[in-house]
C-alpha positions in Angstrom: -33.5 112.9 -136.8 -30.2 111.9 -137.0 -28.5 108.6 -137.5 -26.0 109.7 -134.4 -28.8 109.1 -132.5 -30.1 105.5 -133.9 -26.7 104.1 -134.2 -27.7 101.3 -131.6 -31.7 101.2 -132.0 -32.1 97.8 -133.6 -34.2 97.2 -136.8 -37.7 96.7 -135.8 -38.5 93.0 -136.7 -42.7 93.4 -136.4 -45.0 95.8 -138.2 -46.0 97.5 -135.0 -42.3 98.6 -134.0 -41.9 99.8 -137.9 -45.2 102.2 -136.6 -43.6 103.4 -133.6 -40.6 105.1 -135.3 -40.9 108.4 -136.4 -41.1 109.6 -140.1 -37.9 111.5 -141.3 -37.7 114.0 -143.9 -35.8 112.4 -146.8 -33.7 115.8 -147.5 -32.7 116.1 -143.8 -30.9 112.7 -143.5 -30.0 112.6 -147.6 -26.4 113.8 -146.4 -25.3 111.2 -143.8 -26.9 108.3 -145.8 -24.1 106.3 -146.9 -23.0 103.7 -150.0 -23.5 100.1 -148.2 -26.6 101.2 -146.1 -29.6 99.3 -146.5 -33.2 100.0 -147.3 -35.4 97.6 -145.9 -39.2 97.4 -147.4 -42.4 97.0 -146.0 -44.7 97.1 -149.0 -49.0 96.9 -148.6 -49.3 95.9 -152.2 -50.5 92.1 -152.5 -47.3 90.7 -153.5 -45.6 92.4 -150.8 -47.9 91.5 -148.3 -48.2 87.5 -149.5 -44.0 88.0 -149.1 -44.5 89.1 -145.2 -47.6 86.7 -144.3 -45.6 83.4 -145.5 -41.9 84.7 -143.9 -43.8 85.6 -141.0 -41.6 89.4 -141.2 -42.4 92.5 -142.1 -40.1 93.2 -145.0 -40.8 92.4 -148.7 -37.6 93.9 -149.7 -33.7 94.8 -149.7 -31.4 97.0 -151.4 -28.5 99.0 -150.8 -27.4 102.6 -151.1 -24.9 103.9 -153.6 -23.6 107.7 -153.4 -22.6 108.9 -156.7 -21.3 111.7 -155.4 -19.9 112.8 -158.8 -23.5 113.6 -160.1 -25.0 113.9 -156.6 -27.0 111.5 -156.6 -28.0 108.6 -154.0 -29.0 105.3 -156.2 -30.5 101.6 -154.8 -29.5 98.9 -156.6 -31.0 95.9 -155.7 -32.8 92.5 -157.2 -36.6 93.1 -157.8 -39.4 91.6 -159.2 -40.0 91.9 -161.9 -37.5 93.8 -163.4 -34.6 92.1 -162.4 -31.3 93.4 -160.5 -31.4 97.0 -161.5 -30.4 100.9 -160.3 -32.8 103.2 -159.2 -32.5 106.7 -157.3 -33.9 106.6 -153.8 -36.3 109.5 -154.4 -37.9 107.9 -156.6 -39.1 105.5 -154.0 -40.3 108.7 -152.3 -42.0 110.8 -155.0 -42.3 108.7 -158.1 -42.1 104.6 -157.6 -41.8 103.0 -160.8 -43.4 105.9 -162.9 -46.2 105.8 -161.3 -46.2 109.6 -159.9 -46.7 108.4 -156.3 -44.4 107.3 -153.6 -43.8 104.0 -152.6 -46.8 102.1 -151.1 -45.7 101.0 -147.7 -42.9 101.5 -144.9 -39.1 102.5 -146.0 -36.6 101.6 -143.3 -32.6 102.5 -143.5 -30.3 100.4 -142.0 -26.5 100.4 -141.5 -24.0 97.0 -140.7 -21.4 97.7 -138.3 -19.0 95.9 -139.6 -18.7 97.5 -143.4 -16.1 99.3 -143.8 -15.8 101.5 -147.4 -13.6 104.0 -146.2 -10.2 102.2 -148.7 -10.9 102.8 -152.3 -9.9 99.3 -152.7 -12.8 97.8 -150.7 -15.2 100.6 -152.4 -14.0 99.4 -155.7 -14.7 95.7 -154.8 -18.0 96.1 -153.1 -19.3 98.4 -156.5 -17.9 95.8 -159.3 -19.9 93.3 -157.2 -23.1 95.0 -157.2 -22.6 96.3 -161.2 -21.5 92.8 -162.7 -25.2 91.3 -162.1 -27.0 94.5 -163.1 -29.9 93.3 -165.6 -30.0 89.5 -164.7 -33.4 88.2 -164.3 -35.6 88.2 -161.2 -35.9 84.7 -160.1 -39.6 83.6 -159.3 -38.5 79.9 -159.5 -36.5 80.7 -156.6 -39.0 82.5 -154.2 -41.4 79.7 -154.9 -38.5 77.3 -153.4 -38.1 79.3 -150.6 -41.8 79.9 -150.1 -42.5 76.0 -150.5 -39.3 76.1 -147.9 -41.1 78.2 -145.3 -44.0 76.1 -145.4 -42.7 73.3 -145.0 -40.7 74.7 -141.6 -44.2 75.0 -140.3 -44.1 70.8 -139.9 -40.0 70.8 -138.6 -38.4 70.0 -141.8 -34.9 71.4 -142.1 -33.0 71.6 -145.6 -30.0 72.0 -146.8 -28.6 75.3 -147.8 -29.6 76.4 -151.5 -26.9 77.1 -153.7 -26.7 80.6 -155.2 -25.7 80.0 -158.9 -26.5 83.6 -159.3 -27.7 86.5 -156.9 -31.6 86.9 -158.3 -32.9 87.6 -155.4 -33.1 90.8 -153.2 -32.0 89.0 -150.5 -29.4 87.0 -151.6 -28.0 90.0 -154.4 -27.1 92.1 -150.8 -25.5 89.2 -149.3 -23.2 88.1 -152.2 -22.0 91.8 -151.9 -21.6 92.4 -148.2 -20.0 89.0 -148.3 -16.9 90.1 -151.0 -16.0 92.6 -147.8 -15.9 89.7 -145.0 -19.7 91.0 -143.8 -21.0 87.8 -142.9 -24.8 87.4 -142.3 -26.4 84.0 -141.2 -28.3 82.3 -143.6 -31.5 81.1 -141.5 -32.4 77.2 -141.0 -34.2 76.8 -143.8 -31.2 77.0 -145.8 -31.5 80.6 -147.6 -31.8 84.2 -146.6 -34.6 86.6 -146.4 -34.6 90.3 -145.8 -35.7 89.9 -142.4 -32.7 88.0 -141.7 -30.5 90.4 -143.1 -32.6 92.9 -141.0 -32.2 91.1 -137.5 -28.4 90.5 -137.7 -26.9 92.0 -134.7 -24.8 94.4 -136.2 -27.4 96.2 -138.5 -28.9 99.2 -136.7 -31.4 101.9 -137.7 -30.4 104.9 -139.2 -34.0 106.4 -139.8 -37.6 105.8 -141.1 -38.1 107.4 -144.5 -41.8 106.9 -144.8 
């Protein structure tokens, strides 16, 4: 299945929608993946399930794809608990996630924002520098807890001002900040922050494929 067939299909917003998507072999789609593509993770581990339950969404993580043509590698850059901002190979998610010798436990969906243009060397430089400058920064579990509290408070109708970003310390903020540097604006939710599902729900983010 090629991404050319899916350029107008939105990212599923429910587990049932993800399950209905056919799984594509990574080697069949690898050459079509681009720097700036988005990997949305729907994990099955307890922490991932807890995030999905609190946020009422199927996604627990989002990361950015980067093609390294000089070494023929496709990498993922993202902020991930408990490691912080790091870079790993996309293939490791499919065969040796976190050194476990097993694939990522859950579903992996690749999306693409139609407004992202990285054809010029200058735009690519700005984008990559934003991603690399914060490599190694710790993941902020405290910020995740604040988001969770806001999710619970929203159930009784409370609303808050937007959280200030001092450093992009959680996955969705890391992605949002990098895209914002290139003028790609993705709206934050009404609770004052941004989640992986908010990025997936953006009308310009379309499906490329499902990898697992």
